[in-house]
C-alpha positions, 0 to 999 in steps of 0.5 A, a space after each residue: 500499499 503506497 503512502 504520502 506524508 503531508 506535514 505530520 500526517 501519513 495517508 496510505 492509498 489501499 487498492 480495494 476493500 472487501 466487505 467482511 459480508 457482501 449483501 445476499 442470504 446467508 443461513 447460519 447453523 449453530 449446533 451443540 452435542 452432550 455427550 450423555 445424549 447422542 442427539 445434538 441441538 442445534 439452530 438454524 437462523 436466516 439473514 440477509 446483508 442489505 447493502 446500499 444498491 440503487 440508492 445512497 444517503 447523503 450521508 455516505 458521500 463526504 466530499 466532491 471535488 471540483 466542489 459543487 457549485 464552484 467556478 473555477 480552473 478546473 480543465 486539468 483536474 480529474 473529478 473525484 468523490 470521497 464515501 464515507 464507507 471504504 468498502 462501498 465500491 467493492 461491494 457489488 459486482 460490475 458482472 452479473 455473477 460475483 467472482 470471488 477474486 478480491 481484486 475485481 473492478 468496482 461496481 462505481 464509476 463517475 461520467 463527466 458530461 460537459 455542456 449540452 452532453 448533461 443527460 437529464 435525471 428523471 425518478 422512476 421506480 425499480 418495477 420501471 427500470 427496464 420500462 423507460 426509453 433507455 435500455 437496462 437489463 433485467 432486474 432481480 431484487 432482493 428480499 429488502 426491495 420493492 417495485 416500488 422503490 425510487 431511483 433516479 436514472 439517466 438516459 445516455 446516447 450509447 454513442 457518447 457513453 462508449 467513450 466516456 465509460 471506463 473499461 472494465 480493466 479500466 475501473 480497477 485504477 479508479 477507485 482506491 482506499 484512502 487511510 490516515 489524517 482521519 477516518 478510512 474512506 474510499 474515493 472513486 475518481 474520473 477518467 475524464 477531464 472537465 471541458 473549458 468554458 462550460 458547466 460540467 455535470 458529475 454522475 456518479 453511476 451504478 455499473 452493477 452486472 453491466 459488465 457480461 463475459 463474452 465468447 471472444 474476449 473479457 468483460 465488456 459493458 452491454 449496449 444492446 443493439 447496435 442501432 442509431 439513437 439507442 440510449 442506455 439507462 443507467 442508475 444515478 446514485 449522487 450528482 453534482 455540478 460545477 464550471 470550468 470558465 475563470 482561471 482566477 476562480 482557483 483555490 490558491 488564487 481565491 486566497 491570494 486575492 483576499 489580500 487587498 488592502 492593509 488587513 486591519 479591521 477599520 474604515 479608511 481615513 477621512 477629511 477630518 483629524 479629529 474622526 481619523 483618531 477614532 477611525 485607525 482605532 476600529 470606531 465606526 459611526 453609528 446611529 445613537 438613539 439616547 433614553 430621553 427620545 433624542 437621535 444621534 451619531 455615536 462612536 461604536 466599536 466591537 469586540 474586533 478590534 485592529 490590536 489587543 486591548 486589555 486594561 484589567 478588571 472592570 468594575 460592576 455597573 448596573 445599568 448600560 447608561 454607566 458606561 457611555 463615554 463623552 468625547 467632548 472635543 468631537 461631541 460624540 458619545 462612545 457606546 461600545 461597552 454599554 452595548 457590550 454590557 447590555 447584550 450580555 444582559 439580553 443574551 443570558 435573560 433570553 437563555 432562560 436556564 442559564 439566567 434561572 441558574 445563575 440567579 439562584 447561584 448568586 442567592 446562595 453565595 449571598 447567604 453563604 456570605 452572610 454566614 460567614 460574616 455571623 460565624 466570625 462575629 460570634 454568632 450563637 447558632 450553627 448555621 448549615 453549609 451552603 454550596 455556592 461553586 458556580 454551576 457547570 451550565 454558568 460557567 460554560 454560558 459565560 465561557 461561550 460568552 468569551 468566545 463570542 458565541 451568541 453575539 449578533 454579527 451586526 455587533 462584530 461588524 457594524 459597518 459592511 465596509 469593515 469586511 469587503 467582499 472577497 478580502 481577510 481582515 485580522 483583528 485582536 479581541 478586545 478583552 475590556 469588551 469580552 469584560 463588559 460582555 460578561 458583567 452584563 449577563 453577571 448582573 442578573 439579580 443585581 439591584 443594589 449598590 451592595 450587590 455590585 460591591 459583592 460582585 467586585 470582591 468576588 470575581 467571576 473565575 474566567 481567564 482573559 488570555 490574549 487572543 487574536 484571529 481572523 474574519 474571512 469573507 470570500 467565496 472561498 468559505 461557501 464553496 470549499 467546505 473543508 477550508 482549514 485554517 491554522 495560526 502561528 505565533 511566529 513566522 517560522 513556527 511549526 507548532 500552531 495556536 490552539 483554536 479557540 474558535 472556527 465557525 462560519 458566521 454567514 454561509 460566506 463569513 468565517 470567523 477565525 479566534 486563537 489562542 495567542 498572538 498570531 503571526 502567520 495565517 495559514 489557510 489549506 484545504 483538508 485532505 479529502 480535498 486534495 485532488 486528481 490533476 495532470 498537467 496540460 500544455 497549452 494547446 491541451 491535444 496531450 498531457 504529461 504527469 510529474 512522477 514521484 517515488 512510489 510506495 518503498 521510496 524508490 525515485 522514479 527513472 524519469 521525472 515525468 511521464 512522456 506526452 500522451 494524447 488526450 482522447 476523444 471528448 478529453 478521456 484519459 487514456 487510462 491503459 497508457 498512462 498506467 503503463 508510463 507510470 509502471 515502467 518509470 517506477 523501479 517496484 517489481 510489485 503489482 501496479 495498483 489503484 493505489 499506486 496509481 492514486 498515489 502519482 495522480 493526487 496533488 497536495 492542497 495549496 497551502 498560502 501564507 498570510 503575515 498578520 501586519 502590524 496594529 
């Protein structure tokens, strides 16, 4: 099984993995003989293994590449699908009769349709599979199947299918098992490159029983009578689409485009010097409604600032108005801390259980403090102890607030100009803002000044360490679901900072928080998003492939294959490509689909950003 190393992760490619029990009917007999009795005791049970056949649950597909709905330069990429169950492609047989050979080809294949070639998926039932315009062999249903079960089918012209469909021998190289860097998965790869300038649709189809043996040769697909306009019906288990129209929409180029601007989360300067002093610190002008009904404009800055801010513990407040700050030189209020306090209070009141538990805990704490005071004053009666430890539910709720969980997007990005489309913005988490947010939550049940004094004397056990991060607003977030983000405290560091929170706020906005002060941020795709590709010259009529050492780290005899001509409709000549690869590798073992995957896979690009100074 060949292996590839990506940093600390080692990925192993296996040729196939057969299931322990294949789909079908089984009989098991258990008997027991007692020495004093010649008659054995026994029982026979029948059971059925009902594997997937005509449909796949959505959970069976972990990921597809290129991503569904993506718009990019995918002309040199072989589409692939990652299946959650590593035995799935080998659970059935492409021949009508099962064979014992462990190396039989998969029963699943990916067909790539470009532009107007794309067939229209239509619903059908198992009872009507053979009744449509497309030819389909007779089906023997298994015990768990019924004629009314729904399936999705596509009818493909026979002439087109002859070009697109891999041969029986080629199928073996288009599926493999991937181990390491997560749960084991199976990967099915297409054998055709997408066409440029059009929309591409990929179908994962079933080939079960479609390759009968013939007298003159080995298994060949049954195309039925060779008449003009013949349609072949296939069961489509899954499909997705993408477009190859914009070379700027590849993953690295899209990520490179995020670097526009200085990377700081602040508005550009204005013509007013006094205003620029606020804008440079990340403040934005916001509408302000005073309690008396007047309206005006105030300065607001949320928890995401151009640089870290932490001036130590805050004094517990009883109202949000106490935290308003007036700047006489500009004649405007600063409402940031007041908004944080009020938001923390409202979020906690809305949480229900957290508010009730917090209020009850405050009462227990206050009673316990009074008990301690009485004992110090030689109170004659013994007062039973009270458990005033902070409940885990309250601690978890408050800890979530320090990670900005539940904080509305408008409080984080009060002005859309702070985060334009296709940008990345770096920030430090304003721990002063976070403290007021938590204090607002802590204020539930704080009525008098004595309550505030008690809260000041007994602060919450919450750490406030430096936290930095980044906001990413881009189609990369929505188009690449497996996007990975790592932060480092130094440009040359190899140990990433711990993640505090990485979550999508909207389909195209990603919030990344890290414990510590980041200096470098890396964006890359997860291992499942590594893709299979070839090198295409400008004329795109032939291709080559750069080779890497085999599973035993034996270097190839040549750095890349000789140019091979693309087949009709950009179908790869798999037999010629496999021969070229195996001839160039000095190994004596059989060249399998695992070896083919090791040579075809392209490691995911990693794009690095250096955080600008605050």
